[in-house]
Structures are given as structure tokens and as C-alpha cells.
C-alpha positions in Angstrom: 23.4 1.5 23.2 25.9 -0.2 21.0 28.2 -2.8 22.5 31.0 -4.8 20.8 28.7 -7.6 19.7 26.2 -5.2 18.1 29.0 -3.3 16.4 30.4 -6.5 15.0 26.9 -7.5 13.6 26.6 -4.0 12.1 30.0 -4.4 10.4 28.8 -7.7 8.9 25.7 -6.1 7.5 27.8 -3.3 6.0 30.2 -5.9 4.5 27.4 -7.8 2.8 25.9 -4.5 1.5 29.3 -3.6 0.1 29.2 -6.8 -2.0 26.3 -5.2 -3.9 23.7 -7.6 -2.6 20.1 -6.2 -2.1 19.4 -5.6 1.5 16.5 -8.1 1.4 19.0 -10.8 0.7 20.1 -10.4 4.3 16.7 -11.4 5.5 15.7 -15.0 6.0 12.2 -16.2 5.3 11.4 -15.1 8.8 12.7 -11.6 8.2 15.9 -11.7 10.3 19.2 -10.4 9.2 21.6 -12.8 11.0 21.4 -12.4 14.8 21.2 -8.6 14.8 17.4 -8.5 15.3 17.1 -11.7 17.3 15.5 -12.0 20.8 19.0 -12.5 22.2 20.2 -9.2 20.6 17.1 -7.5 22.0 17.9 -8.8 25.5 21.5 -7.5 25.2 20.2 -4.2 24.0 17.9 -4.0 27.0 20.6 -4.5 29.5 23.2 -2.2 27.9 21.4 0.8 29.2 19.0 1.0 32.1 17.0 3.5 30.2 16.3 1.0 27.5 14.5 -1.3 29.9 12.7 1.5 31.6 11.4 2.8 28.3 10.3 -0.7 27.3 8.4 -1.3 30.5 6.5 2.0 30.0 5.8 1.1 26.4 4.5 -2.3 27.3 2.2 -0.8 30.0 0.9 1.6 27.4 0.1 -1.3 25.0 -1.7 -3.2 27.8 -3.7 -0.1 28.7 -4.9 0.2 25.1 -5.7 -3.5 24.7 -3.0 -4.3 22.1 -0.4 -6.2 24.1 0.8 -9.6 22.9 -0.5 -9.2 19.3 3.2 -9.3 18.3 6.2 -9.7 20.5 7.6 -6.4 21.8 11.0 -7.1 20.4 9.5 -7.3 16.9 7.5 -4.1 17.0 10.6 -2.3 18.3 12.8 -3.3 15.4 13.9 -0.4 13.3 15.0 -1.1 9.8 16.9 -3.8 7.9 19.6 -1.3 7.0 20.2 -0.3 10.7 23.6 -1.9 10.6 24.7 -0.2 7.4 23.4 3.1 8.9 25.3 2.5 12.2 22.0 2.7 14.1 20.4 0.4 16.7 18.4 -2.6 15.6 15.9 -1.7 18.3 14.4 1.6 19.4 11.6 2.7 21.7 9.8 5.5 19.7 9.2 8.9 21.4 6.2 8.6 23.6 4.2 11.1 21.6 4.1 8.6 18.7 2.9 5.6 20.8 -0.8 6.1 20.1 -0.2 5.9 16.4 0.7 2.2 16.5 -2.5 1.2 18.3 -4.9 1.2 15.3 -2.2 -0.5 13.2 -2.0 -3.4 15.7 -5.7 -3.7 16.0 -6.1 -4.0 12.2 -3.3 -6.6 12.2 -5.0 -8.6 15.0 -8.5 -8.4 13.4 -7.9 -8.5 9.7 -4.3 -9.6 8.8 -3.6 -12.6 11.1 -7.0 -14.1 10.4 -6.4 -13.9 6.7 -2.8 -15.2 6.4 -1.9 -16.7 9.7 1.0 -15.9 12.0 3.3 -13.0 11.0 6.5 -11.3 12.1 7.2 -7.6 12.3 10.6 -6.7 10.8 10.6 -2.9 10.8 8.8 -0.3 12.9 9.8 3.2 14.0 12.7 4.9 12.2 14.3 8.0 13.7 15.0 10.8 11.3 18.6 9.9 10.7 17.8 6.2 10.0 14.8 7.0 7.8 17.1 9.1 5.5 19.9 6.5 5.5 17.4 3.7 4.8 16.0 5.6 1.9 12.6 6.0 3.4 10.2 8.6 2.0 10.4 12.0 3.5 6.9 11.6 5.0 7.3 7.9 5.8 4.6 6.5 8.1 7.5 4.8 9.9 8.9 8.2 11.0 5.9 8.7 13.3 5.3 5.0 14.2 2.2 4.5 12.3 3.8 1.6 10.3 5.1 -1.9 10.6 6.7 -4.0 7.8 5.6 -7.6 8.1 6.4 -11.1 6.7 4.3 -14.2 7.1 5.9 -17.1 9.0 3.9 -19.7 7.1 4.6 -21.0 3.6 2.0 -18.8 2.0 3.1 -17.6 -1.5 3.2 -14.1 -2.7 0.1 -14.5 -5.0 -2.1 -15.8 -2.2 -0.8 -13.4 0.3 -1.6 -10.4 -2.0 -5.1 -11.7 -2.7 -6.0 -12.2 1.0 -4.4 -8.9 2.2 -6.0 -6.9 -0.6 -9.4 -8.3 0.3 -9.0 -7.3 3.9 -7.8 -3.9 2.9 -10.7 -3.4 0.5 -13.3 -4.4 3.0 -11.9 -2.9 6.3 -9.1 -0.5 5.3 -11.3 2.5 5.0 -12.7 2.0 8.4 -9.3 1.8 10.0 -7.6 4.3 7.7 -5.0 1.7 6.6 -2.2 2.1 4.2 -1.0 -1.0 2.4 2.2 -1.4 0.5 3.9 -4.5 -1.0 7.6 -5.1 -1.5 9.2 -7.9 -3.4 8.6 -11.4 -2.1 6.2 -11.7 0.8 7.2 -8.6 2.8 4.4 -6.0 3.1 3.7 -2.7 4.9 0.7 -1.8 7.1 0.1 1.6 8.6 -2.9 3.5 10.0 -2.1 7.0 8.8 -4.6 7.0 5.9 -6.4 4.7 3.5 -4.2 4.2 0.4 -2.1 1.5 -1.3 1.0 1.2 -3.5 3.3 -1.3 -5.2 7.0 -2.2 -4.8 8.0 1.0 -6.6 6.0 3.2 -4.2 3.4 4.3 -6.7 -0.3 3.8 -6.1 -1.1 2.7 -9.7 1.3 -0.3 -9.4 -0.4 -1.7 -6.3 -1.1 -5.4 -7.0 -4.5 -4.9 -5.3 -5.7 -3.2 -8.5 -6.3 -6.5 -10.2 -8.9 -7.4 -7.5 -10.9 -4.2 -7.7 -13.6 -5.7 -9.8 -13.6 -9.1 -8.3 -16.7 -10.0 -6.3 -16.5 -12.4 -3.4 
């Protein structure tokens, strides 16, 4: 799945990481590390192996059948992890078919309660295979490993404070119904999954969730 262009981009990501920069420094405001996760890179990945395109076609038919097509572009929800280059893994991956149902509720929540709150968003990380999840320092039981989760960034100029206030409100009101997990990273990157209702902060602990400050706030 890896051609010369993708290997070169992977080497670039590894080079920047070797400089000691945080991985998020690679990501622009729109969540893209250079061209590695771009639509053009996705198109190249699709034509490198016939199986890639076949799997994508099946996956898109599945999304359409479940009424969640076009909520986010396919190339975005097939992105793996920002550390894919460092880990010598593909920037795009169609998850095993047994995990496809797990992303349906996540996408429905995003459509109904995330986008209406903060506007257009971009998915920057979805499924991580076991090797990539370990290399990317994901939790052993990460929701990404079974494709419940997407990491997202807003594409508007919404600030972190307003983003947190709006997403926490949506999570408080509708998260239990959908079984939504909500996590915040630094900046405006955040995590949504539909594995179970819970929340956490940038250090991965529930007690540091920035939503806690809104618990007693009435609307």
C-alpha cells in the first residue's frame, strides 16, 4: 500500500518528530500533516492496490445503507493517526468489516449534535490497527481500535473555550442517549466515540474533563 511518495511523506513526518516537536505541531488548523492525509494522497492510496478501492466501495455502500453517508468525507473517516508516518503505517485504512457498525452511532451523533453546535468539522483520526495503536501510544482499550471513535477539529475559527462549552452542553444533554465518550486534547482537537457515556481531559483522566465546570450550569 505504500508507494514512493507515501514513503517520502512518512520520512518527513519521522524527521520532524526527531526534532523533538510535538506531533500536533505537524497538524495545520485543519488537522492535516503536510500532504500525507490529503485527498490527493487518498486517491493515490486507492489506486495503489485494487483491494483498497474495492474495500472503500463496500464501506461506502454500508454507510449509505445505514443512512450515514456524506456526514463527513470518506477520506477523512478513513484517516488513521497523526503518527502514521512515524509508525511506518498507512495514512488511510478501511477497518475490518466487523467493526463498521460501531461508527454508525458516532456519525449520527456528530450529524445531530456536534455540527449543529460548532459548525463544520474535519475528522483527523479514525480506526487504528493494533500495531499503529501501540505505536501511537493509544490506550490498550482505545475506542479507535474497534472503530467507535473519531478525532475531530473544527474548520471554523471557533476558540477552545467556546468549543468546549458547546460540545460539553451537547454531551450532557444527548451523550447518555447515544452512549457517547467525549475527550479533549490541547487546542481545538477533540474525540467522540459511541462505546459508552464518559468524558476525560487532555491527560486521559475523567476528573480533568473541562466539562466539569459546566455541570452545575443551567441553560
